[in-house]
C-alpha positions as CSV (number, residue, x, y, z in Angstrom):
1,F,127.1,121.1,117.8
2,S,126.5,123.3,115.0
3,I,122.9,124.9,114.3
4,S,123.8,125.4,110.5
5,F,124.6,121.6,110.1
6,S,121.1,120.9,111.9
7,V,119.3,123.3,109.6
8,S,121.0,121.9,106.4
9,F,120.4,118.2,107.6
10,T,116.8,119.1,108.1
11,F,116.0,120.7,104.5
12,S,117.9,117.9,102.8
13,F,115.9,115.4,104.9
14,I,112.6,117.3,103.7
15,S,113.7,117.3,100.0
16,L,114.4,113.3,100.2
17,H,110.8,112.6,101.3
18,T,108.9,114.8,98.8
19,S,109.9,112.3,95.9
20,G,107.4,109.9,96.7
21,S,104.9,111.4,94.3
22,M,105.6,109.0,91.5
23,A,104.6,106.0,93.5
24,A,101.4,108.0,94.4
25,E,100.8,108.3,90.6
26,A,101.3,104.7,90.0
27,H,98.9,103.7,92.8
28,L,96.1,106.2,91.4
29,K,96.5,104.3,88.0
30,A,96.0,101.1,89.5
31,N,92.8,102.3,91.4
32,Y,91.0,103.5,88.1
33,L,92.5,100.7,85.8
34,P,89.3,98.5,86.0
35,T,87.1,101.5,85.1
36,L,89.1,102.3,82.1
37,A,88.9,98.6,81.1
38,L,85.1,98.9,81.4
39,L,85.2,101.7,79.1
40,L,87.3,99.8,76.4
41,L,85.0,96.8,76.7
42,F,81.7,99.3,76.1
43,L,83.6,100.8,73.1
44,L,84.6,97.4,71.7
45,F,81.0,96.1,72.1
46,A,79.3,99.0,71.2
47,S,81.3,99.5,67.9
48,W,80.7,95.6,67.2
49,L,76.9,96.2,67.7
50,A,76.9,99.2,65.3
51,Y,79.0,97.6,62.7
52,V,76.5,94.5,62.8
53,T,73.5,96.8,63.0
54,F,74.3,99.2,60.3
55,E,75.9,96.9,58.2
56,D,73.1,97.3,55.2
57,T,72.3,100.8,55.7
58,P,73.6,104.0,53.9
59,Q,75.4,104.6,57.4
60,G,77.1,101.4,57.2
61,K,78.3,102.2,53.8
62,T,79.8,105.6,54.4
63,I,80.5,105.6,58.1
64,F,81.0,102.2,59.5
65,T,82.8,100.5,56.6
66,S,85.0,98.2,58.6
67,Y,85.1,97.4,62.3
68,C,88.3,99.3,62.9
69,T,86.6,102.5,61.2
70,T,83.5,101.7,63.5
71,L,85.7,101.7,66.5
72,Y,87.3,104.9,65.7
73,Q,83.8,106.7,64.9
74,M,82.4,105.3,68.0
75,F,85.3,106.4,70.1
76,V,85.0,109.8,68.5
77,L,81.3,109.9,68.9
78,F,82.0,109.1,72.8
79,T,84.0,112.4,72.8
80,T,81.0,114.0,71.2
81,S,83.3,115.5,68.5
82,N,81.2,114.0,65.6
83,N,77.8,113.7,67.2
84,P,75.3,114.9,64.5
85,D,77.8,113.4,61.6
86,V,77.2,109.8,62.9
87,W,73.6,110.0,64.0
88,V,71.8,112.0,61.3
89,P,72.0,109.5,58.4
90,A,70.8,106.8,60.9
91,Y,67.8,109.1,61.8
92,K,67.1,109.5,58.3
93,S,67.2,105.9,57.4
94,S,65.0,104.9,60.3
95,R,64.3,106.5,63.8
96,W,65.0,102.8,65.3
97,Y,68.5,103.3,64.3
98,A,68.8,106.7,66.0
99,L,67.6,105.0,69.2
100,F,70.9,103.0,69.2
101,I,73.1,106.3,69.1
102,V,71.0,108.0,71.6
103,I,71.5,105.1,73.9
104,Y,75.1,105.0,73.3
105,V,75.7,108.5,73.9
106,L,73.7,108.3,77.0
107,L,75.5,105.3,78.7
108,G,79.0,106.6,77.3
109,V,79.0,110.3,77.9
110,Y,76.6,110.7,80.8
111,F,77.3,107.3,82.7
112,L,80.8,106.1,81.9
113,T,82.4,109.5,81.9
114,N,81.1,110.5,85.3
115,L,81.8,107.2,86.6
116,I,85.5,107.5,85.3
117,L,85.4,110.9,86.7
118,A,84.2,109.7,90.1
119,V,86.8,106.8,90.5
120,I,89.7,109.0,89.6
121,Y,88.4,111.9,92.0
122,D,87.9,109.4,94.8
123,S,91.3,107.6,94.2
124,F,93.0,111.2,94.0
125,K,91.2,112.1,97.4
126,E,92.1,109.0,99.2
127,Q,95.7,109.3,98.0
128,L,95.8,113.0,99.0
129,A,94.8,112.1,102.4
130,K,97.4,109.4,102.7
131,Q,100.1,111.6,101.6
132,L,99.0,114.5,103.8
133,A,99.2,112.1,106.9
134,Q,102.6,110.8,105.8
135,M,104.0,114.4,105.3
136,D,102.5,115.3,108.8
137,S,104.3,112.4,110.4
138,I,107.5,113.2,108.5
139,R,107.3,116.8,109.5
140,K,106.8,115.7,113.1
141,T,109.8,113.3,113.0
142,I,111.9,116.2,111.4
143,L,111.0,118.7,114.0
144,Q,111.6,116.2,116.7
145,R,115.2,115.2,115.4
146,A,116.0,118.9,114.8
147,F,114.9,119.7,118.3
148,D,117.0,116.8,119.5
149,L,120.1,118.2,117.8
150,I,119.7,121.6,119.1
151,D,118.8,120.4,122.7
152,T,122.4,119.7,123.5
153,N,121.8,119.2,127.4
154,G,118.7,116.9,127.1
155,Q,116.6,119.2,129.1
156,G,113.6,119.0,126.7
157,Y,113.6,122.8,126.4
158,L,115.8,125.4,124.8
159,S,117.7,128.1,126.7
160,K,117.4,131.6,125.6
161,E,120.9,131.5,124.1
162,Q,120.0,128.3,122.2
163,C,116.7,130.1,120.7
164,L,118.7,133.3,119.7
165,S,121.3,131.3,118.1
166,L,118.8,129.1,116.3
167,L,117.0,132.1,115.1
168,D,120.0,133.8,113.7
169,E,120.9,130.8,111.9
170,L,117.4,130.5,110.5
171,N,117.7,134.2,109.6
172,K,120.5,133.4,107.2
173,Y,118.0,131.2,105.1
174,R,115.4,134.2,104.4
């Protein structure tokens, strides 16, 4: 029986079980993948609709010149980085064209972004609860194994000498 062996065994056992974060991250990505696919479909459809709608307008000749350019511009508009640059020419051409941009921004920025954030947060919260429960279970198992290693007599409790020996050994790891 060696207390130093027990302590080193316990610390090495803990470090083995903390490497499960990669699996948790993969699980999180699998949870919000459908929402990201919805975002991609929204961008593809809205870009196609913008390309077709603004084809014969000044905006179609300057901003939405090809489908790939339109997709890029609509993605940047989704991030609201080029917000006035995209809709001002449409607004000058016709106020009905600006309605398309306003609906796109409302759906994309205020609905889809919040939906993505909610799904990611919910998945993270669920995964965190699972990890905490697993870590609590591991902690209980480790403590029970450490106690079983220290309780050489199998009495279910430690004598004063065993406690002092344990505290002396743990004091070396401060």
